[in-house]
C-alpha positions in Angstrom: -43.7 -4.7 -37.0 -44.2 -3.3 -33.5 -47.9 -3.6 -34.0 -47.8 -7.2 -35.0 -45.6 -8.2 -32.0 -48.0 -6.5 -29.6 -50.7 -8.6 -31.2 -48.7 -11.7 -30.6 -48.2 -10.9 -27.0 -51.9 -10.2 -26.3 -53.6 -12.9 -28.3 -51.3 -15.8 -29.0 -50.4 -18.7 -26.8 -46.8 -19.4 -27.8 -45.6 -22.8 -26.7 -42.9 -23.0 -24.0 -40.5 -25.0 -26.3 -40.2 -22.1 -28.7 -39.5 -19.4 -26.1 -35.8 -19.8 -26.6 -36.2 -18.8 -30.3 -38.1 -15.7 -29.3 -35.5 -14.8 -26.7 -32.8 -15.1 -29.3 -34.8 -12.9 -31.7 -35.1 -10.0 -29.3 -31.8 -10.4 -27.5 -30.3 -7.5 -29.4 -33.6 -5.6 -30.0 -32.0 -2.5 -28.5 -28.7 -2.8 -30.4 -28.6 -0.2 -33.1 -25.9 -2.2 -35.0 -28.2 -5.2 -35.4 -29.2 -6.0 -39.0 -32.6 -4.6 -40.2 -33.8 -8.1 -40.9 -34.3 -8.8 -37.2 -38.0 -8.9 -36.4 -41.4 -10.6 -37.1 -43.1 -10.9 -40.4 -46.5 -12.3 -41.1 -50.2 -11.5 -41.3 -52.8 -13.0 -39.0 -56.6 -12.2 -39.1 -58.1 -10.8 -36.0 -58.5 -13.5 -33.3 -56.6 -15.6 -30.8 -54.1 -18.2 -32.0 -51.7 -20.9 -30.7 -48.3 -21.0 -32.4 -45.9 -24.0 -32.7 -42.8 -24.8 -34.5 -44.1 -26.0 -37.9 -42.9 -29.6 -37.4 -44.7 -30.0 -34.1 -46.9 -33.0 -34.0 -49.5 -31.1 -31.8 -50.7 -29.3 -34.9 -52.6 -32.4 -35.7 -55.0 -31.5 -32.9 -56.5 -28.7 -34.9 -59.2 -28.7 -37.6 -57.3 -26.0 -39.6 -55.7 -27.7 -42.7 -53.7 -24.6 -43.7 -51.8 -22.9 -40.9 -50.9 -19.3 -40.8 -47.2 -18.8 -40.8 -45.2 -16.2 -38.9 -41.5 -15.7 -39.6 -39.2 -14.9 -36.7 -35.9 -13.5 -37.8 -33.1 -13.0 -35.4 -30.2 -10.6 -35.3 -28.1 -12.9 -37.5 -30.8 -13.0 -40.1 -31.7 -16.6 -39.4 -35.4 -17.2 -39.8 -37.6 -19.5 -37.8 -41.2 -20.3 -39.0 -44.1 -20.6 -36.5 -47.3 -22.2 -37.6 -50.3 -20.6 -36.0 -53.8 -21.9 -35.7 -57.0 -20.3 -34.3 -57.8 -21.6 -30.8 -61.5 -22.2 -31.8 -60.2 -24.9 -34.3 -58.8 -27.1 -31.6 -60.1 -30.7 -31.9 -61.2 -32.3 -28.6 -58.3 -34.6 -27.6 -60.6 -37.6 -27.5 -62.5 -37.1 -30.7 -65.7 -35.2 -31.7 -68.3 -37.5 -30.1 -67.4 -36.7 -26.5 -69.1 -34.6 -23.9 -72.7 -35.0 -25.2 -75.2 -34.6 -22.4 -78.4 -36.7 -22.5 -81.2 -34.3 -21.3 -83.5 -36.2 -19.0 -81.2 -39.2 -18.6 -82.8 -42.6 -18.6 -86.6 -42.6 -18.7 -86.9 -45.8 -16.7 -84.4 -47.3 -14.1 -85.2 -50.6 -12.5 -88.7 -50.5 -13.8 -89.4 -47.1 -12.3 -89.8 -43.9 -14.3 -87.2 -41.3 -13.4 -88.5 -37.9 -12.3 -86.7 -34.7 -11.4 -87.5 -33.7 -7.8 -86.6 -30.1 -8.7 -85.1 -28.0 -11.5 -81.5 -28.9 -10.4 -81.9 -32.6 -10.1 -79.6 -34.8 -12.2 -80.9 -38.1 -13.4 -79.0 -41.3 -14.1 -77.3 -41.2 -17.5 -77.8 -37.4 -17.9 -74.0 -36.9 -17.8 -73.0 -40.3 -19.1 -69.3 -39.9 -18.2 -69.7 -39.9 -14.5 -68.3 -42.8 -12.4 -67.6 -43.7 -8.8 -64.6 -45.6 -7.4 -65.1 -48.2 -4.6 -62.9 -50.4 -2.5 -63.9 -54.0 -3.5 -65.0 -54.7 0.1 -66.9 -51.5 0.8 -70.2 -50.1 -0.5 -69.3 -46.5 0.3 -67.6 -44.7 -2.6 -64.0 -43.6 -2.2 -64.3 -40.8 -4.7 -65.8 -39.9 -8.0 -64.2 -40.1 -11.5 -64.8 -39.3 -15.1 -64.6 -41.4 -18.3 -62.3 -39.6 -20.7 -61.5 -41.9 -23.6 -63.6 -43.1 -26.6 -63.4 -46.8 -25.8 -64.4 -45.9 -22.2 -61.4 -47.8 -20.9 -60.0 -45.0 -18.7 -61.3 -43.1 -15.7 -59.8 -39.8 -14.6 -59.7 -39.0 -10.9 -57.7 -37.6 -8.0 -54.4 -39.2 -7.1 -55.1 -38.5 -3.4 -58.0 -40.9 -3.6 -56.3 -43.9 -5.2 -52.5 -43.7 -4.6 -52.5 -46.2 -1.8 -54.2 -48.9 -3.8 -53.5 -51.3 -6.6 -55.9 -52.0 -9.4 -57.3 -55.2 -8.1 -58.3 -53.4 -4.8 -60.9 -51.3 -6.6 -63.9 -51.4 -8.8 -65.7 -48.7 -10.8 -69.4 -48.2 -10.8 -71.4 -46.0 -13.1 -74.0 -45.3 -10.5 -73.6 -44.2 -6.9 -75.5 -47.3 -5.6 -72.7 -49.6 -7.0 -74.7 -51.1 -9.8 -73.1 -51.8 -13.2 -69.7 -52.2 -11.7 -66.5 -53.1 -13.5 -63.0 -54.2 -12.3 -60.0 -51.9 -12.3 -56.9 -53.4 -14.1 -54.3 -50.8 -13.2 -53.8 -47.3 -11.6 -51.5 -44.7 -12.9 -50.7 -41.8 -10.6 -48.9 -38.8 -12.1 -45.2 -39.0 -11.4 -45.0 -35.5 -9.8 -47.7 -36.2 -7.2 -46.5 -36.4 -3.6 -48.8 -37.5 -0.8 -47.0 -35.0 1.5 -48.3 -32.2 -0.7 -51.8 -33.4 -1.7 -53.7 -31.2 -4.2 -50.5 -30.6 -6.1 -50.3 -32.5 -9.4 -53.2 -34.4 -8.0 -54.3 -36.5 -10.9 -54.6 -40.2 -11.7 -55.9 -42.6 -14.4 -57.6 -45.9 -13.8 -57.6 -48.5 -16.6 -60.7 -50.7 -16.6 -60.6 -54.5 -16.9 -63.3 -55.7 -19.2 -62.6 -59.4 -19.2 -65.4 -60.1 -16.7 -67.9 -57.3 -17.3 -68.5 -54.9 -20.2 -69.0 -51.2 -19.8 -72.7 -50.3 -20.1 -73.5 -49.2 -23.6 -74.9 -45.9 -22.4 -71.6 -44.8 -20.9 -69.8 -42.1 -23.0 -66.7 -40.0 -22.5 -66.4 -36.3 -21.7 -64.1 -34.2 -23.8 -60.8 -32.7 -22.7 -58.1 -30.5 -24.3 -55.0 -28.5 -23.5 -56.7 -25.1 -23.0 -58.1 -24.0 -19.6 -61.5 -22.3 -19.5 -61.6 -18.6 -20.1 -62.4 -16.6 -17.0 -66.1 -15.8 -16.4 -66.9 -19.2 -18.0 -70.0 -20.8 -16.4 -69.5 -24.5 -15.7 -71.4 -27.4 -14.2 -70.6 -29.4 -11.1 -72.7 -32.1 -9.5 -73.0 -32.4 -5.8 -73.1 -35.6 -3.9 -76.8 -35.1 -3.6 -77.2 -35.4 -7.4 -78.0 -31.7 -7.9 -76.1 -29.6 -10.3 -74.6 -26.2 -9.6 -73.3 -23.6 -12.0 -70.0 -22.1 -10.7 -68.0 -19.5 -12.5 -64.3 -19.6 -13.3 -62.8 -16.4 -12.0 -59.5 -14.6 -12.8 -56.6 -16.6 -11.2 -55.9 -13.8 -8.7 -59.3 -14.3 -7.3 -58.4 -17.9 -6.4 -56.0 -17.1 -3.6 -56.3 -19.1 -0.4 -54.8 -17.2 2.5 -53.0 -14.8 0.2 -51.4 -17.8 -1.5 -51.6 -18.2 -5.2 -52.8 -21.5 -6.7 -50.2 -23.9 -8.0 -49.8 -24.1 -11.8 -51.5 -27.5 -11.6 -54.7 -26.1 -10.1 -57.7 -24.1 -11.1 -60.7 -22.8 -9.1 -64.3 -22.1 -9.5 -66.7 -20.0 -7.4 -70.2 -20.9 -6.2 -72.4 -19.5 -3.4 -71.3 -20.9 0.0 -73.2 -23.9 1.1 -74.6 -24.7 -2.4 -72.1 -27.5 -3.1 -70.4 -30.3 -1.2 -67.7 -31.5 -3.6 -67.0 -35.2 -4.1 -63.3 -35.7 -4.3 -62.4 -36.7 -7.9 -65.6 -35.3 -9.4 -65.3 -33.2 -12.6 -65.7 -29.6 -13.3 -67.5 -29.6 -16.7 -67.4 -26.5 -18.9 -68.3 -25.6 -22.4 -65.5 -24.3 -24.7 -66.1 -20.5 -24.8 -64.0 -20.3 -28.0 -66.3 -22.6 -29.9 -69.5 -20.9 -30.8 -72.3 -23.3 -31.3 -70.4 -26.2 -29.6 -72.6 -27.8 -26.9 -70.1 -30.4 -25.8 -68.8 -30.5 -22.3 -65.1 -30.6 -21.4 -63.6 -31.7 -18.1 -61.6 -28.8 -16.9 -61.1 -29.7 -13.3 -60.9 -32.6 -10.7 -62.4 -31.6 -7.4 -59.9 -31.5 -4.5 -61.0 -29.2 -1.7 -63.3 -26.4 -0.8 -62.7 -23.1 1.0 -66.1 -21.4 1.6 -67.2 -20.3 -1.9 -64.0 -21.4 -3.7 -63.5 -25.0 -4.8 -60.0 -26.0 -5.8 -59.6 -28.4 -8.7 -56.7 -30.1 -10.6 -56.3 -28.2 -13.8 -56.9 -30.9 -16.4 -55.6 -28.9 -19.4 -52.2 -28.8 -17.6 -52.0 -32.6 -17.9 -53.5 -33.1 -21.4 -50.2 -34.3 -22.8 -49.8 -36.8 -19.9 -53.3 -38.1 -20.4 -52.7 -38.6 -24.1 -49.5 -40.5 -23.5 -50.8 -42.8 -20.8 -53.9 -43.6 -22.7 -52.0 -44.3 -26.0 -49.5 -46.5 -24.2 -52.0 -48.2 -21.9 -49.7 -47.7 -18.9 -47.0 -49.7 -20.7 -44.0 -47.6 -19.7 
């Protein structure tokens, strides 16, 4: 029993809403008068799991049809069942056809054949979820964004970029030269964002208005889910010069800025100083290290600020539930 609980602590992500049950279970763990039924029962194969109460709707986000069950029994002999699923079986939040890169992008743009100027050049359409947000009366982009939903109706970006605007003030383009643009219908800034503390809970969604123009057929969404990238994951970011860089996600303690820890809503990645000028709102795109053979990209961060070799991003996994809710409701609170 002790061995199994150690396994749980090391390898499982136990959701916050069942901590209370675990606290109750071990409240009297040192009480010699507690009944012998108190403890944990269950058998999990080797690996890393997420555990939920068995009636939790989030279990639908996993491929696993049959969940492994662990029984938590408290000092009063009341048993609570947890359903556990391997983390590698997590389904992308926005379906399985997301995050597919198009090597080489478009062969021809405006009648001209696209060519890479060097090995790190990124061609139009190569990462088909990239977008740019403009003021309607300006040809300089406010910031970058990322398509995150199967019907390509929603763009994810930084709240700092758009919180002072209403939807009709802005347009979205799928190229940096403001071609193939589409109107913005509405903006949803996360309710915990405060302009006095930018970079904290710094996330927003734009809903596109397709009554005048349709989204280009080649535009596709990136994946997202509720797990942050593992440390040492090599990701992809794209500079405003349309060159890609491969930063690495470090351990959280390596992300301190001025001896200050990152906020829970943030993540960082490290690249050589001077290699990357981040566009506010641009995505940090990473593979899922738990999915062997999965070549899909996931958006794990929204670029906020740079400190020498460290770039700070909004941690998208922290807001996966909020993104799900706002997309499903269409901003209809």
